[in-house]
C-alpha positions as CSV (number, residue, x, y, z in Angstrom):
1,X,-10.9,-3.7,8.9
2,X,-8.4,-6.6,8.9
3,X,-9.5,-9.8,10.6
4,X,-8.0,-13.3,10.7
5,X,-9.9,-16.4,11.7
6,X,-7.6,-18.7,13.7
7,X,-8.3,-22.4,13.2
8,X,-7.3,-25.2,15.5
9,X,-5.0,-26.7,12.9
10,X,-3.1,-23.4,12.2
11,X,-0.4,-22.2,14.5
12,X,-0.3,-18.8,16.0
13,X,2.8,-17.8,14.0
14,X,1.0,-18.6,10.7
15,X,-2.0,-16.5,11.8
16,X,0.3,-13.6,12.7
17,X,2.0,-13.8,9.3
18,X,-1.4,-13.8,7.5
19,X,-2.4,-10.8,9.6
20,X,0.8,-8.9,8.7
21,X,0.3,-9.6,5.0
22,X,-3.3,-8.5,5.1
23,X,-2.3,-5.3,7.0
24,X,0.3,-4.5,4.3
25,X,-2.1,-5.2,1.4
26,X,-4.9,-3.0,2.9
27,X,-2.4,-0.1,3.3
28,X,-2.8,0.0,7.1
29,X,0.9,0.1,7.9
30,X,1.5,2.9,5.5
31,X,-1.4,4.9,7.0
32,X,0.0,4.4,10.5
33,X,3.5,5.5,9.4
34,X,2.1,8.6,7.7
35,X,0.2,9.6,10.8
36,X,3.0,9.2,13.3
37,X,4.3,12.7,12.7
38,X,2.6,15.9,11.5
39,X,2.9,16.4,7.8
40,X,2.9,20.0,6.5
41,X,0.3,20.8,3.9
42,X,3.0,21.6,1.4
43,X,4.6,18.2,2.0
44,X,1.3,16.5,1.5
45,X,0.7,18.3,-1.8
46,X,4.2,17.4,-2.9
47,X,3.7,13.7,-2.1
48,X,0.4,13.7,-3.9
49,X,1.9,15.4,-6.9
50,X,4.8,13.0,-7.1
51,X,2.4,10.1,-6.8
52,X,0.3,11.5,-9.7
53,X,3.4,11.9,-11.8
54,X,4.5,8.3,-11.2
55,X,1.0,7.1,-12.0
56,X,1.0,9.0,-15.3
57,X,4.4,7.7,-16.1
58,X,3.4,4.1,-15.5
59,X,0.2,4.7,-17.6
60,X,2.3,6.0,-20.5
61,X,4.8,3.2,-20.4
62,X,1.9,0.7,-20.4
63,X,0.4,2.4,-23.5
64,X,3.7,2.3,-25.2
65,X,4.1,-1.4,-24.5
66,X,0.7,-2.1,-25.9
67,X,1.3,-0.1,-29.1
68,X,4.7,-1.8,-29.6
69,X,3.1,-5.2,-29.2
């Protein structure tokens, strides 16, 4: 749950910007976009598989950088 405390000395636009940033960091905007349309189970599996591949690739690159250091 994202919440912003608005103080008297902060303007509304600053509070709105902080709210937007916290929504993005929490992944709320991505979640909303993902649920706007129906996603087929095969598309969901493909997205998860690609995410896992990217994660493994980043992990391997990080290990290579550590070894070469």
